[in-house]
C-alpha positions as CSV (number, residue, x, y, z in Angstrom):
1,M,23.5,-27.2,-8.0
2,K,26.5,-26.8,-5.8
3,S,26.5,-23.0,-6.3
4,A,22.9,-22.7,-5.2
5,Y,24.0,-23.0,-1.6
6,K,26.3,-20.1,-2.0
7,Y,23.4,-18.0,-3.4
8,I,21.2,-19.0,-0.4
9,F,24.0,-17.9,1.9
10,F,24.4,-14.5,0.3
11,I,20.6,-13.9,0.1
12,G,20.4,-14.6,3.8
13,L,23.3,-12.3,4.5
14,S,21.6,-9.5,2.5
15,I,18.3,-10.0,4.3
16,V,20.0,-9.8,7.6
17,S,21.7,-6.5,6.6
18,L,18.4,-5.2,5.3
19,S,16.6,-6.0,8.6
20,I,19.3,-4.1,10.5
21,I,18.8,-1.1,8.3
22,M,15.0,-1.4,8.7
23,F,15.4,-1.4,12.4
24,F,17.6,1.7,12.6
25,I,15.3,3.6,10.2
26,S,12.2,2.7,12.1
27,V,13.8,3.7,15.5
28,G,14.9,6.9,13.9
29,L,11.4,7.7,12.8
30,F,10.0,7.0,16.3
31,T,12.4,9.5,17.8
32,A,12.0,12.1,15.1
33,R,9.9,15.1,15.6
34,G,8.2,17.3,13.0
35,D,5.7,17.0,10.2
36,Y,6.3,14.0,8.0
37,P,4.1,12.7,5.2
38,K,1.8,9.9,6.2
39,I,3.5,7.5,3.8
40,V,6.8,8.0,5.6
41,I,5.1,7.3,9.0
42,K,3.4,4.2,7.6
43,L,6.7,2.9,6.1
44,G,8.3,3.4,9.5
45,E,5.6,1.4,11.2
46,I,5.8,-1.4,8.6
47,S,9.5,-1.6,8.8
48,F,9.4,-1.7,12.7
49,T,7.0,-4.7,12.6
50,L,8.9,-6.6,9.9
51,W,12.5,-6.2,10.9
52,L,12.4,-9.1,13.3
53,P,10.9,-11.7,10.8
54,F,13.4,-10.6,8.2
55,L,16.2,-11.1,10.7
56,I,14.9,-14.6,11.5
57,I,14.5,-15.6,7.9
58,G,17.9,-14.2,7.0
59,I,19.6,-16.2,9.8
60,F,17.8,-19.3,8.8
61,L,18.9,-18.9,5.2
62,I,22.5,-18.3,6.3
63,I,22.4,-21.5,8.4
64,V,20.9,-23.5,5.6
65,G,23.4,-22.3,3.1
66,T,26.3,-23.0,5.4
67,V,25.2,-26.5,6.6
68,C,24.4,-27.6,3.0
69,K,27.7,-26.4,1.8
70,F,29.6,-28.3,4.5
71,R,27.5,-31.4,4.1
72,K,28.2,-31.4,0.4
73,I,32.0,-31.1,1.0
74,Q,32.0,-34.1,3.4
C-alpha cells in the first residue's frame, strides 16, 4: 500500500500537465481563423470548459499523495 501514494502523486502530476495542454489548445483554437471541422470546434469548447476542473483535481491528488507519503514516513 505504500506505493499507492506514489501513483496518486504521479496521476495528479499527469492530470495537471494535461490541463495545461488543454488550456493552450483551447486558447489556440479561439484565436485561430479559418474553416475547421465542427468536431474540432466542439473539442476546443469542451477542453476550455474542463481545463480548470482538471487542474483542481490534479493539484488535489498531488497534495494527497505528498501528505500521505510524509505522514507514512513519520
